[in-house]
Each structure stands twice: as C-alpha cells, then as structure tokens.
C-alpha positions, 0 to 999 in steps of 0.5 A: 053454658046452664045444665040441667038435669037429665030426667027433666031431658028429652033424648033429642036434648040430653043430645044436644047438650052432649054434644055441646059439652064435647065441643066446649071440650076442644075448644079448652083443649086447642082442639076446637074445630070452625065447623061441627061437621068438620067433626066427621071424616071424609075418607068413610064411605059416602052412604057411611058418610052421610048417614054420620052427617045427618047423625051429627046435625040431629044433636043439634036439631037439625032435624025432621022428627017422622017420617012423612017429613022425611019421604016429602023430602026424596018425592021433592028431590026426585021431582028435582030430578027429573026436571035436570033430565028435561032442562038441565042435564048439567044438575043431575049428578046435584039433584041425585046425590040429593035424593041419595043423601034423602034417601040415607037420611029415610034409612036412619029415621026407619033405624035401617042400616045403608050399608046393610039395605043396599048389599041385601037388595043389591042380593035380591037383584043378583038373584032376579036377575039369574032367575032371567038367565036361567030361564033363557037357557030352559029356552035355549037361549041366550041374551041375544036372542032375547028382548026386553020384554021378555026378560021383564016377563022372567022378572017378574016370574023371580019375583013372584018366585020368592014372594 
C-alpha cells in the first residue's frame, strides 16, 4: 500500500489510512478479524454501539456528507415504520430499530452524544409530566378524574412555562 503524506490528505482520508494501517498491524500480529465490525464490542448499550458502528464504517468512507441526507433517510425510515404498522405488523420492531439507528446517525453528524441527549429529553419529559400532576392537584383531581384532553392542555402550559 502506498501512503500519502498526511498534509496531502483530508481528515477523512487520514482516518481511512489510519484504519487501514491498524488492520494491517492486526493481521501481522495474528489478530485479524474476519469483518471490520467484529471489532465493535457487542456488550455496550445499544445507543453507544450504534454510534461506534457508524463511526467505524464512516472511517471507511461509508457515510453521508451532510445532515440533510441523514434527515431524508430518517423520513424514509419513518415512512417504513408507518407502512409496517398499517400492513406488516411483524416488521414493526425491525423498522423502528432502523429508524432509531438513523436518529443516532443524525446525532453523530451533529456531534451530539446520544445518551446525554436522551437523558436531557427524559428530564424534560419528567418535568412536564410533573407539571401536569401539579396542575391536577391544584384543581383537586387525580389521574382517574381527568382525560387526555385536559392533560394535553396542561402539557402545552408546561411547554410555555419553560420557553
């Protein structure tokens, strides 16, 4: 393999070259894996592993160049989830998994940590739902005495209160 000088390469090419060198070193040391993705640990949380799988293949050039392409892919996957719900219920889990994988890819492109981003969303959801509960108490109700319409109204109030 002929190596180019690093200053002649883009960052992506440097990363690809580095990965190729590492693969050659592993092969020489008898550590060669059959597949590139065999090197991504399977015991990690799913969000973390999805991100690492995507980073690994991106080093090989298998990646979109901008977030617009990722967003289009998310829309495509969302359409496939809708189709599965309506026509092939046995594929819903597979299609939803594909959608989640693409959302992880968008976060990666935006340089966001998926786990942290989801924790923030969980916290925001909890705060808003707690707001609903507080509002129900203020009017002397509990969940058995309300309906989705009233809870949605309080949800919208919670959103406005934090904006």
